TILUMDO-823740 format. One record per residue: x, z, y of N, C-alpha, C in turn; residue in three letters; residue number from 1. Coordinates in steps of 0.02 Angstrom, whole numbers. Example, Ala and Ser with C-alpha at 12.3 -4.5 7.8 and 13.67 -1.06 7.14 Angstrom:
BEGIN
[[660, 390, -284], [615, 390, -225], [660, 390, -165], 'ALA', 1]
[[642, 354, -112], [684, 357, -53], [645, 394, 2], 'SER', 2]
This chain:
BEGIN
[[3923, 5043, 3429], [3962, 4985, 3411], [3957, 4974, 3336], 'UNK', 1]
[[3941, 4913, 3315], [3933, 4899, 3245], [4001, 4893, 3212], 'UNK', 2]
[[4002, 4902, 3146], [4064, 4898, 3109], [4095, 4830, 3115], 'UNK', 3]
[[4053, 4778, 3113], [4078, 4710, 3116], [4111, 4695, 3183], 'UNK', 4]
[[4084, 4727, 3235], [4109, 4712, 3302], [4167, 4756, 3322], 'UNK', 5]
[[4180, 4808, 3284], [4230, 4857, 3303], [4300, 4826, 3301], 'UNK', 6]
[[4338, 4835, 3354], [4408, 4815, 3353], [4448, 4871, 3323], 'UNK', 7]
[[4505, 4853, 3294], [4544, 4905, 3261], [4618, 4891, 3266], 'UNK', 8]
[[4657, 4944, 3257], [4728, 4938, 3252], [4745, 4939, 3178], 'UNK', 9]
[[4777, 4887, 3154], [4796, 4884, 3084], [4868, 4864, 3079], 'UNK', 10]
[[4895, 4866, 3017], [4963, 4843, 3005], [5015, 4889, 3035], 'UNK', 11]
[[5071, 4860, 3063], [5126, 4900, 3088], [5107, 4952, 3140], 'UNK', 12]
[[5063, 4933, 3186], [5043, 4981, 3238], [5008, 5041, 3207], 'UNK', 13]
[[4966, 5028, 3157], [4930, 5083, 3124], [4978, 5128, 3086], 'UNK', 14]
[[5026, 5097, 3053], [5073, 5135, 3012], [5116, 5182, 3054], 'UNK', 15]
[[5125, 5164, 3118], [5169, 5204, 3160], [5134, 5264, 3191], 'UNK', 16]
[[5068, 5268, 3186], [5031, 5323, 3217], [5048, 5388, 3181], 'UNK', 17]
[[5056, 5442, 3220], [5074, 5504, 3188], [5012, 5545, 3171], 'UNK', 18]
[[5024, 5606, 3147], [4969, 5647, 3122], [4924, 5675, 3177], 'UNK', 19]
[[4940, 5660, 3239], [4900, 5688, 3294], [4837, 5649, 3311], 'UNK', 20]
[[4826, 5592, 3279], [4768, 5551, 3294], [4704, 5587, 3273], 'UNK', 21]
[[4655, 5591, 3319], [4592, 5624, 3305], [4540, 5572, 3284], 'UNK', 22]
[[4511, 5582, 3226], [4464, 5534, 3198], [4400, 5529, 3239], 'UNK', 23]
[[4373, 5468, 3241], [4311, 5456, 3277], [4268, 5404, 3242], 'UNK', 24]
[[4211, 5390, 3271], [4163, 5342, 3242], [4195, 5273, 3235], 'UNK', 25]
[[4183, 5242, 3177], [4206, 5176, 3158], [4279, 5173, 3135], 'UNK', 26]
[[4315, 5229, 3138], [4381, 5230, 3107], [4372, 5222, 3031], 'UNK', 27]
[[4420, 5189, 2999], [4417, 5182, 2926], [4473, 5223, 2895], 'UNK', 28]
[[4456, 5261, 2844], [4504, 5303, 2809], [4505, 5288, 2735], 'UNK', 29]
[[4561, 5302, 2704], [4566, 5299, 2632], [4575, 5370, 2606], 'UNK', 30]
[[4532, 5391, 2560], [4534, 5459, 2534], [4553, 5456, 2459], 'UNK', 31]
[[4605, 5491, 2441], [4628, 5495, 2372], [4621, 5567, 2347], 'UNK', 32]
[[4586, 5576, 2292], [4576, 5642, 2263], [4604, 5644, 2192], 'UNK', 33]
[[4646, 5694, 2179], [4676, 5704, 2113], [4658, 5774, 2089], 'UNK', 34]
[[4633, 5780, 2027], [4617, 5846, 2001], [4596, 5843, 1928], 'UNK', 35]
[[4621, 5890, 1889], [4602, 5896, 1818], [4612, 5831, 1780], 'UNK', 36]
[[4667, 5799, 1792], [4682, 5737, 1757], [4642, 5677, 1781], 'UNK', 37]
[[4603, 5685, 1833], [4562, 5631, 1859], [4587, 5611, 1929], 'UNK', 38]
[[4572, 5549, 1946], [4589, 5526, 2013], [4532, 5481, 2038], 'UNK', 39]
[[4520, 5486, 2102], [4468, 5446, 2133], [4492, 5426, 2202], 'UNK', 40]
[[4484, 5362, 2218], [4505, 5338, 2284], [4449, 5296, 2314], 'UNK', 41]
[[4440, 5302, 2378], [4388, 5264, 2412], [4409, 5250, 2484], 'UNK', 42]
[[4390, 5191, 2507], [4399, 5174, 2577], [4331, 5178, 2611], 'UNK', 43]
[[4328, 5215, 2664], [4263, 5228, 2695], [4270, 5229, 2771], 'UNK', 44]
[[4218, 5203, 2804], [4218, 5202, 2877], [4174, 5260, 2903], 'UNK', 45]
[[4197, 5293, 2955], [4160, 5348, 2983], [4098, 5321, 3018], 'UNK', 46]
[[4040, 5347, 3000], [3977, 5321, 3024], [3959, 5349, 3093], 'UNK', 47]
[[3903, 5324, 3120], [3881, 5344, 3187], [3866, 5418, 3193], 'UNK', 48]
[[3849, 5450, 3136], [3836, 5522, 3139], [3899, 5564, 3129], 'UNK', 49]
[[3956, 5530, 3126], [4021, 5565, 3122], [4042, 5584, 3052], 'UNK', 50]
[[4006, 5562, 3001], [4023, 5580, 2932], [4056, 5523, 2895], 'UNK', 51]
[[4089, 5542, 2841], [4121, 5493, 2797], [4101, 5509, 2725], 'UNK', 52]
[[4090, 5458, 2684], [4070, 5468, 2615], [4132, 5484, 2573], 'UNK', 53]
[[4130, 5541, 2538], [4186, 5566, 2499], [4166, 5572, 2426], 'UNK', 54]
[[4207, 5548, 2379], [4192, 5557, 2308], [4180, 5630, 2290], 'UNK', 55]
[[4131, 5643, 2249], [4111, 5710, 2225], [4075, 5752, 2278], 'UNK', 56]
[[4083, 5735, 2343], [4056, 5778, 2396], [4000, 5746, 2437], 'UNK', 57]
[[3999, 5680, 2440], [3948, 5647, 2481], [3970, 5642, 2553], 'UNK', 58]
[[3923, 5646, 2600], [3937, 5638, 2671], [3967, 5702, 2699], 'UNK', 59]
[[4026, 5696, 2728], [4062, 5753, 2756], [4082, 5737, 2828], 'UNK', 60]
[[4074, 5786, 2872], [4091, 5777, 2943], [4166, 5764, 2951], 'UNK', 61]
[[4183, 5710, 2987], [4253, 5691, 2994], [4276, 5686, 3067], 'UNK', 62]
[[4230, 5671, 3113], [4250, 5662, 3183], [4276, 5728, 3211], 'UNK', 63]
[[4325, 5721, 3255], [4355, 5780, 3287], [4412, 5810, 3247], 'UNK', 64]
[[4426, 5783, 3187], [4480, 5808, 3145], [4536, 5757, 3140], 'UNK', 65]
[[4596, 5780, 3129], [4651, 5735, 3112], [4646, 5720, 3037], 'UNK', 66]
[[4685, 5672, 3014], [4685, 5655, 2942], [4706, 5716, 2901], 'UNK', 67]
[[4755, 5753, 2925], [4778, 5812, 2889], [4724, 5866, 2886], 'UNK', 68]
[[4690, 5877, 2943], [4637, 5927, 2944], [4579, 5908, 2898], 'UNK', 69]
[[4563, 5843, 2896], [4510, 5821, 2851], [4531, 5831, 2778], 'UNK', 70]
[[4594, 5817, 2763], [4620, 5828, 2695], [4614, 5901, 2675], 'UNK', 71]
[[4631, 5946, 2721], [4626, 6018, 2707], [4554, 6040, 2697], 'UNK', 72]
[[4508, 6011, 2738], [4438, 6029, 2732], [4409, 6005, 2666], 'UNK', 73]
[[4427, 5946, 2644], [4403, 5919, 2580], [4430, 5960, 2522], 'UNK', 74]
[[4492, 5981, 2528], [4522, 6023, 2475], [4482, 6088, 2467], 'UNK', 75]
[[4465, 6119, 2523], [4426, 6181, 2521], [4358, 6170, 2490], 'UNK', 76]
[[4325, 6116, 2509], [4257, 6103, 2483], [4258, 6089, 2408], 'UNK', 77]
[[4308, 6052, 2385], [4313, 6037, 2313], [4324, 6101, 2273], 'UNK', 78]
[[4361, 6148, 2302], [4372, 6212, 2268], [4309, 6256, 2271], 'UNK', 79]
[[4281, 6263, 2331], [4224, 6309, 2340], [4162, 6287, 2302], 'UNK', 80]
[[4155, 6223, 2291], [4098, 6197, 2254], [4111, 6193, 2178], 'UNK', 81]
[[4170, 6216, 2159], [4186, 6219, 2088], [4198, 6152, 2055], 'UNK', 82]
[[4216, 6102, 2094], [4227, 6036, 2065], [4296, 6031, 2035], 'UNK', 83]
[[4346, 6056, 2070], [4414, 6059, 2044], [4445, 6126, 2064], 'UNK', 84]
[[4491, 6150, 2021], [4524, 6213, 2037], [4581, 6204, 2086], 'UNK', 85]
[[4621, 6153, 2075], [4680, 6141, 2118], [4685, 6066, 2135], 'UNK', 86]
[[4639, 6042, 2174], [4640, 5971, 2191], [4695, 5953, 2240], 'UNK', 87]
[[4716, 5892, 2238], [4763, 5864, 2287], [4726, 5808, 2323], 'UNK', 88]
[[4721, 5815, 2388], [4683, 5766, 2428], [4728, 5734, 2480], 'UNK', 89]
[[4726, 5669, 2482], [4764, 5632, 2532], [4717, 5590, 2575], 'UNK', 90]
[[4727, 5591, 2640], [4686, 5552, 2686], [4732, 5510, 2730], 'UNK', 91]
[[4720, 5446, 2732], [4760, 5401, 2773], [4713, 5360, 2817], 'UNK', 92]
[[4731, 5354, 2881], [4691, 5313, 2926], [4713, 5240, 2918], 'UNK', 93]
[[4665, 5197, 2900], [4680, 5126, 2890], [4667, 5085, 2953], 'UNK', 94]
[[4614, 5102, 2989], [4597, 5065, 3050], [4580, 5114, 3105], 'UNK', 95]
[[4617, 5108, 3160], [4605, 5151, 3218], [4559, 5113, 3265], 'UNK', 96]
[[4500, 5139, 3277], [4450, 5105, 3317], [4427, 5147, 3376], 'UNK', 97]
[[4412, 5210, 3364], [4378, 5251, 3414], [4422, 5274, 3471], 'UNK', 98]
[[4485, 5287, 3458], [4530, 5315, 3509], [4590, 5269, 3517], 'UNK', 99]
[[4578, 5211, 3548], [4631, 5163, 3558], [4633, 5140, 3630], 'UNK', 100]
[[4689, 5111, 3648], [4697, 5080, 3714], [4724, 5010, 3704], 'UNK', 101]
[[4711, 4967, 3752], [4733, 4897, 3748], [4788, 4884, 3798], 'UNK', 102]
[[4841, 4851, 3776], [4896, 4830, 3820], [4905, 4755, 3812], 'UNK', 103]
[[4904, 4719, 3867], [4913, 4646, 3862], [4945, 4619, 3926], 'UNK', 104]
[[4964, 4556, 3922], [4999, 4526, 3978], [5072, 4519, 3964], 'UNK', 105]
[[5113, 4528, 4016], [5185, 4518, 4011], [5221, 4580, 3984], 'UNK', 106]
[[5207, 4596, 3921], [5239, 4653, 3887], [5272, 4631, 3823], 'UNK', 107]
[[5315, 4674, 3797], [5351, 4656, 3736], [5305, 4645, 3677], 'UNK', 108]
[[5259, 4692, 3665], [5213, 4688, 3609], [5143, 4706, 3632], 'UNK', 109]
[[5103, 4655, 3645], [5034, 4667, 3666], [4991, 4686, 3605], 'UNK', 110]
[[4936, 4722, 3617], [4891, 4739, 3563], [4853, 4804, 3576], 'UNK', 111]
[[4821, 4829, 3523], [4786, 4893, 3526], [4833, 4948, 3501], 'UNK', 112]
[[4833, 5004, 3536], [4876, 5060, 3518], [4834, 5123, 3508], 'UNK', 113]
[[4845, 5159, 3452], [4807, 5220, 3441], [4831, 5277, 3486], 'UNK', 114]
[[4784, 5316, 3511], [4803, 5375, 3551], [4816, 5433, 3504], 'UNK', 115]
[[4873, 5430, 3471], [4891, 5481, 3423], [4932, 5538, 3454], 'UNK', 116]
[[4943, 5534, 3519], [4978, 5586, 3556], [4963, 5576, 3630], 'UNK', 117]
[[4974, 5627, 3672], [4961, 5618, 3744], [5007, 5564, 3772], 'UNK', 118]
[[4979, 5517, 3808], [5018, 5461, 3836], [5004, 5455, 3910], 'UNK', 119]
[[5056, 5436, 3947], [5048, 5416, 4017], [5057, 5340, 4020], 'UNK', 120]
[[5045, 5312, 4079], [5056, 5240, 4088], [5127, 5222, 4068], 'UNK', 121]
[[5176, 5260, 4091], [5246, 5245, 4076], [5261, 5248, 4002], 'UNK', 122]
[[5235, 5299, 3967], [5248, 5307, 3896], [5214, 5252, 3856], 'UNK', 123]
[[5154, 5232, 3877], [5120, 5178, 3842], [5158, 5112, 3852], 'UNK', 124]
[[5184, 5101, 3912], [5223, 5041, 3923], [5285, 5040, 3878], 'UNK', 125]
[[5316, 5099, 3869], [5374, 5103, 3825], [5355, 5087, 3753], 'UNK', 126]
[[5298, 5112, 3730], [5275, 5097, 3662], [5262, 5022, 3652], 'UNK', 127]
[[5242, 4989, 3706], [5227, 4918, 3703], [5289, 4875, 3713], 'UNK', 128]
[[5347, 4906, 3715], [5409, 4868, 3720], [5431, 4851, 3790], 'UNK', 129]
[[5400, 4884, 3840], [5419, 4871, 3909], [5393, 4804, 3934], 'UNK', 130]
[[5413, 4786, 3995], [5390, 4723, 4024], [5440, 4667, 4012], 'UNK', 131]
[[5415, 4605, 4015], [5457, 4547, 4009], [5490, 4532, 4077], 'UNK', 132]
[[5539, 4488, 4075], [5573, 4469, 4137], [5529, 4434, 4187], 'UNK', 133]
[[5474, 4406, 4163], [5427, 4371, 4207], [5373, 4416, 4235], 'UNK', 134]
[[5375, 4480, 4219], [5321, 4526, 4237], [5325, 4549, 4309], 'UNK', 135]
[[5266, 4566, 4336], [5263, 4598, 4401], [5289, 4669, 4396], 'UNK', 136]
[[5301, 4701, 4453], [5325, 4770, 4453], [5267, 4820, 4455], 'UNK', 137]
[[5207, 4794, 4440], [5148, 4838, 4439], [5105, 4820, 4379], 'UNK', 138]
[[5059, 4865, 4362], [5011, 4853, 4308], [4941, 4864, 4336], 'UNK', 139]
[[4892, 4836, 4301], [4822, 4846, 4319], [4791, 4890, 4264], 'UNK', 140]
[[4769, 4950, 4283], [4736, 4995, 4237], [4661, 4987, 4246], 'UNK', 141]
[[4627, 4965, 4193], [4555, 4956, 4194], [4522, 5015, 4158], 'UNK', 142]
[[4478, 5049, 4195], [4445, 5109, 4167], [4375, 5115, 4197], 'UNK', 143]
[[4326, 5118, 4152], [4258, 5129, 4175], [4232, 5076, 4222], 'UNK', 144]
[[4252, 5014, 4213], [4229, 4960, 4257], [4268, 4952, 4321], 'UNK', 145]
[[4316, 4997, 4334], [4356, 4993, 4395], [4428, 4973, 4377], 'UNK', 146]
[[4462, 4943, 4426], [4532, 4924, 4418], [4576, 4962, 4467], 'UNK', 147]
[[4633, 4985, 4441], [4680, 5023, 4482], [4749, 4991, 4476], 'UNK', 148]
[[4777, 4972, 4532], [4844, 4943, 4533], [4896, 4998, 4536], 'UNK', 149]
[[4942, 4997, 4489], [4992, 5050, 4484], [5062, 5019, 4486], 'UNK', 150]
[[5101, 5038, 4537], [5170, 5016, 4541], [5211, 5059, 4493], 'UNK', 151]
[[5247, 5026, 4447], [5280, 5063, 4393], [5335, 5110, 4418], 'UNK', 152]
[[5365, 5094, 4474], [5417, 5138, 4501], [5389, 5200, 4535], 'UNK', 153]
[[5323, 5201, 4545], [5290, 5258, 4577], [5272, 5310, 4523], 'UNK', 154]
[[5308, 5365, 4522], [5299, 5414, 4469], [5254, 5473, 4486], 'UNK', 155]
[[5223, 5472, 4544], [5180, 5529, 4563], [5117, 5504, 4596], 'UNK', 156]
[[5066, 5547, 4597], [5002, 5528, 4626], [4949, 5518, 4574], 'UNK', 157]
[[4886, 5510, 4597], [4830, 5503, 4551], [4836, 5440, 4508], 'UNK', 158]
[[4858, 5385, 4540], [4866, 5322, 4505], [4939, 5303, 4508], 'UNK', 159]
[[4977, 5322, 4458], [5049, 5311, 4456], [5070, 5302, 4384], 'UNK', 160]
[[5135, 5294, 4373], [5160, 5286, 4304], [5152, 5350, 4263], 'UNK', 161]
[[5137, 5406, 4297], [5126, 5469, 4261], [5052, 5483, 4249], 'UNK', 162]
[[5008, 5436, 4266], [4936, 5445, 4255], [4921, 5448, 4180], 'UNK', 163]
[[4885, 5499, 4156], [4868, 5504, 4085], [4823, 5446, 4062], 'UNK', 164]
[[4835, 5422, 4002], [4795, 5368, 3973], [4737, 5399, 3935], 'UNK', 165]
[[4678, 5368, 3941], [4617, 5392, 3908], [4593, 5340, 3858], 'UNK', 166]
[[4555, 5361, 3806], [4528, 5312, 3758], [4487, 5258, 3793], 'UNK', 167]
[[4498, 5196, 3772], [4461, 5141, 3801], [4495, 5108, 3861], 'UNK', 168]
[[4550, 5138, 3886], [4586, 5109, 3942], [4614, 5041, 3923], 'UNK', 169]
[[4620, 4997, 3973], [4654, 4933, 3965], [4710, 4929, 4016], 'UNK', 170]
[[4769, 4910, 3993], [4827, 4905, 4037], [4851, 4832, 4036], 'UNK', 171]
[[4846, 4801, 4094], [4865, 4730, 4100], [4926, 4723, 4145], 'UNK', 172]
[[4976, 4686, 4120], [5036, 4673, 4159], [5036, 4599, 4179], 'UNK', 173]
[[5024, 4583, 4242], [5021, 4513, 4263], [5091, 4482, 4272], 'UNK', 174]
[[5092, 4417, 4277], [5154, 4382, 4296], [5171, 4400, 4368], 'UNK', 175]
[[5234, 4406, 4382], [5255, 4424, 4450], [5230, 4373, 4501], 'UNK', 176]
[[5206, 4398, 4559], [5185, 4352, 4612], [5244, 4308, 4634], 'UNK', 177]
[[5229, 4248, 4658], [5281, 4200, 4676], [5270, 4175, 4747], 'UNK', 178]
[[5324, 4168, 4784], [5322, 4137, 4851], [5372, 4079, 4851], 'UNK', 179]
[[5366, 4038, 4904], [5409, 3979, 4910], [5442, 3980, 4978], 'UNK', 180]
[[5508, 3968, 4978], [5546, 3972, 5040], [5583, 3906, 5050], 'UNK', 181]
[[5572, 3874, 5107], [5603, 3809, 5121], [5633, 3808, 5191], 'UNK', 182]
[[5662, 3752, 5208], [5691, 3744, 5275], [5764, 3764, 5277], 'UNK', 183]
[[5783, 3795, 5330], [5853, 3812, 5342], [5872, 3879, 5310], 'UNK', 184]
[[5874, 3877, 5243], [5897, 3935, 5204], [5950, 3911, 5155], 'UNK', 185]
[[5990, 3957, 5131], [6046, 3938, 5088], [6024, 3919, 5018], 'UNK', 186]
[[5968, 3943, 4995], [5945, 3928, 4927], [5869, 3922, 4926], 'UNK', 187]
[[5844, 3864, 4946], [5772, 3854, 4947], [5743, 3852, 4877], 'UNK', 188]
[[5680, 3871, 4871], [5647, 3869, 4806], [5593, 3921, 4799], 'UNK', 189]
[[5572, 3933, 4737], [5520, 3983, 4723], [5553, 4048, 4701], 'UNK', 190]
[[5521, 4104, 4720], [5549, 4170, 4704], [5493, 4218, 4686], 'UNK', 191]
[[5506, 4258, 4635], [5459, 4312, 4618], [5470, 4368, 4668], 'UNK', 192]
[[5417, 4404, 4683], [5422, 4457, 4733], [5399, 4523, 4703], 'UNK', 193]
[[5421, 4576, 4735], [5400, 4644, 4716], [5346, 4669, 4765], 'UNK', 194]
[[5314, 4722, 4745], [5262, 4751, 4788], [5291, 4773, 4855], 'UNK', 195]
[[5254, 4759, 4908], [5273, 4779, 4976], [5338, 4748, 5000], 'UNK', 196]
[[5356, 4690, 4972], [5416, 4656, 4995], [5403, 4624, 5063], 'UNK', 197]
[[5449, 4632, 5110], [5441, 4605, 5177], [5469, 4534, 5181], 'UNK', 198]
[[5452, 4501, 5236], [5478, 4434, 5248], [5555, 4435, 5249], 'UNK', 199]
[[5583, 4484, 5281], [5656, 4489, 5285], [5687, 4497, 5216], 'UNK', 200]
[[5657, 4538, 5175], [5683, 4547, 5107], [5675, 4483, 5066], 'UNK', 201]
[[5621, 4447, 5076], [5611, 4383, 5041], [5664, 4333, 5062], 'UNK', 202]
[[5680, 4331, 5127], [5732, 4285, 5151], [5800, 4301, 5118], 'UNK', 203]
[[5812, 4364, 5108], [5875, 4385, 5076], [5879, 4357, 5005], 'UNK', 204]
[[5821, 4353, 4970], [5820, 4324, 4903], [5842, 4251, 4904], 'UNK', 205]
[[5828, 4217, 4959], [5846, 4147, 4966], [5914, 4137, 4999], 'UNK', 206]
[[5953, 4190, 5003], [6020, 4186, 5031], [6023, 4189, 5106], 'UNK', 207]
[[5965, 4202, 5138], [5963, 4207, 5211], [5965, 4139, 5244], 'UNK', 208]
[[5955, 4138, 5309], [5956, 4075, 5346], [6026, 4044, 5346], 'UNK', 209]
[[6029, 3978, 5351], [6093, 3944, 5360], [6118, 3956, 5431], 'UNK', 210]
[[6178, 3931, 5445], [6205, 3938, 5512], [6160, 3904, 5563], 'UNK', 211]
[[6125, 3852, 5540], [6081, 3817, 5586], [6010, 3842, 5585], 'UNK', 212]
[[5995, 3893, 5545], [5928, 3918, 5540], [5917, 3981, 5582], 'UNK', 213]
[[5855, 3995, 5597], [5838, 4053, 5638], [5786, 4096, 5602], 'UNK', 214]
[[5803, 4159, 5592], [5754, 4204, 5561], [5701, 4226, 5611], 'UNK', 215]
[[5710, 4207, 5673], [5660, 4222, 5724], [5612, 4163, 5736], 'UNK', 216]
[[5620, 4111, 5696], [5576, 4053, 5702], [5555, 4031, 5632], 'UNK', 217]
[[5506, 4068, 5605], [5483, 4056, 5537], [5408, 4043, 5538], 'UNK', 218]
[[5387, 3992, 5501], [5316, 3979, 5493], [5294, 4003, 5424], 'UNK', 219]
[[5235, 4030, 5422], [5206, 4054, 5359], [5142, 4015, 5344], 'UNK', 220]
[[5139, 3988, 5284], [5079, 3953, 5261], [5045, 3997, 5209], 'UNK', 221]
[[4984, 4016, 5224], [4948, 4063, 5180], [4874, 4042, 5176], 'UNK', 222]
[[4851, 4034, 5115], [4780, 4016, 5103], [4759, 3955, 5143], 'UNK', 223]
[[4804, 3906, 5146], [4788, 3844, 5181], [4793, 3846, 5256], 'UNK', 224]
[[4816, 3902, 5283], [4822, 3909, 5355], [4895, 3920, 5375], 'UNK', 225]
[[4912, 3897, 5435], [4981, 3904, 5460], [4984, 3961, 5511], 'UNK', 226]
[[5031, 4006, 5499], [5044, 4060, 5546], [5111, 4045, 5579], 'UNK', 227]
[[5111, 4029, 5643], [5172, 4004, 5676], [5226, 4057, 5685], 'UNK', 228]
[[5205, 4116, 5705], [5254, 4169, 5717], [5245, 4225, 5666], 'UNK', 229]
[[5298, 4242, 5633], [5294, 4291, 5578], [5339, 4350, 5594], 'UNK', 230]
[[5312, 4410, 5588], [5353, 4470, 5596], [5395, 4481, 5533], 'UNK', 231]
[[5458, 4496, 5544], [5504, 4503, 5487], [5487, 4561, 5442], 'UNK', 232]
[[5454, 4613, 5470], [5437, 4671, 5430], [5368, 4667, 5398], 'UNK', 233]
[[5333, 4610, 5407], [5268, 4602, 5376], [5276, 4586, 5301], 'UNK', 234]
[[5226, 4603, 5262], [5230, 4592, 5189], [5215, 4520, 5172], 'UNK', 235]
[[5248, 4496, 5120], [5232, 4431, 5092], [5181, 4440, 5035], 'UNK', 236]
[[5144, 4386, 5020], [5093, 4389, 4969], [5103, 4332, 4919], 'UNK', 237]
[[5071, 4340, 4862], [5074, 4289, 4810], [5051, 4221, 4838], 'UNK', 238]
[[5092, 4169, 4827], [5074, 4102, 4850], [5096, 4085, 4920], 'UNK', 239]
[[5125, 4132, 4957], [5148, 4118, 5024], [5203, 4064, 5024], 'UNK', 240]
[[5204, 4025, 5077], [5258, 3977, 5088], [5291, 3993, 5155], 'UNK', 241]
[[5355, 4006, 5153], [5393, 4020, 5214], [5437, 3960, 5231], 'UNK', 242]
[[5435, 3941, 5294], [5478, 3886, 5317], [5521, 3911, 5375], 'UNK', 243]
[[5587, 3908, 5366], [5634, 3930, 5417], [5655, 3869, 5459], 'UNK', 244]
[[5640, 3873, 5523], [5655, 3817, 5567], [5727, 3820, 5592], 'UNK', 245]
[[5748, 3764, 5620], [5816, 3760, 5649], [5823, 3804, 5710], 'UNK', 246]
[[5883, 3829, 5719], [5898, 3868, 5778], [5898, 3822, 5840], 'UNK', 247]
[[5869, 3846, 5893], [5869, 3809, 5955], [5927, 3832, 5999], 'UNK', 248]
[[5973, 3787, 6012], [6031, 3805, 6052], [6020, 3789, 6126], 'UNK', 249]
């Protein structure tokens, strides 16, 4: 990935990253060196070979280290090479590129987040400010060209809210699916639905059938087709239209 094309975390998100972030290719760091009445500062991006250009030292291996570990390594090298007796070295990550994840959609704060500590889907969602009121009850985790649907209330299993986040992951929170309920119900209209919601549960959202309505006589319109008889325990889907007919006396 070229430097120009590299995406990065900058500003408030970058400032909040803790010392656990492991440096990688295309990350940008600022190195400040103080010693013997002299000071030198440079902003440098970690190159494809994993090195960063450091004043007085040249190219030094940086990948695989945290900012603190790199600072300690540079301090040792400045001493061992006789450049300074007691140098003070500071390293700050300015742009997080190599170890980031993307969160977007119906979340509080969408953007790129540095993997500066072990994160699960749930913890990453918390860092992003949680979901909005318009959000679905599930997220889409994109990894390695595949998509995995994760219900946020599901805390166990291979693909759940406890699934560990890896560098390069994308987490998308869609708008909640919507259905439409008309006919003999107490509150007709559109309603957002949760995963695995049944027809009966959806009817409850609309206040249930009126006295003149029958929950045993419901038509379902789905993908342009009409389903005349609907089982109450069957799942509803995004875009479904339910019509409750009058009770036959």
